[in-house]
C-alpha positions in Angstrom: 116.4 113.7 109.6 118.8 111.6 110.0 116.7 108.5 109.6 116.9 110.4 105.9 120.3 111.1 105.4 121.3 106.6 106.4 118.8 106.5 103.9 120.0 107.9 101.4 123.7 108.0 101.5 124.9 104.5 103.0 124.5 101.5 100.3 122.0 99.4 103.1 119.6 102.9 102.9 120.1 102.1 99.0 119.5 98.6 99.1 116.6 99.3 101.2 115.2 101.5 98.6 116.0 99.3 96.2 114.5 96.5 97.1 111.1 98.3 98.3 111.0 99.8 94.8 111.2 95.9 92.9 108.7 94.7 95.4 106.5 97.9 94.1 107.6 97.0 90.8 106.6 92.7 91.2 102.9 93.5 92.4 102.4 96.2 90.2 103.6 93.8 87.1 101.4 90.7 88.9 98.3 93.1 89.7 98.2 93.8 85.9 99.3 90.7 84.2 96.3 88.9 86.9 93.5 91.7 85.7 94.7 91.0 82.3 94.0 87.0 82.5 90.8 87.8 84.9 89.7 90.1 81.7 90.2 87.5 79.3 89.1 84.6 80.8 85.5 86.0 81.5 85.6 87.1 77.6 86.1 83.9 76.6 83.3 82.3 79.4 80.6 84.2 78.0 80.7 82.9 74.5 
């Protein structure tokens, strides 16, 4: 329980949460970007 209290109530805990969320957001962004590029490239190659 002390771990969760430290995570959500200290400055370094909140920065850790923000860093983790930022990295997950970047992963989702790049996944969608690359999948869209691959779909467009496959569509152009089939023409």
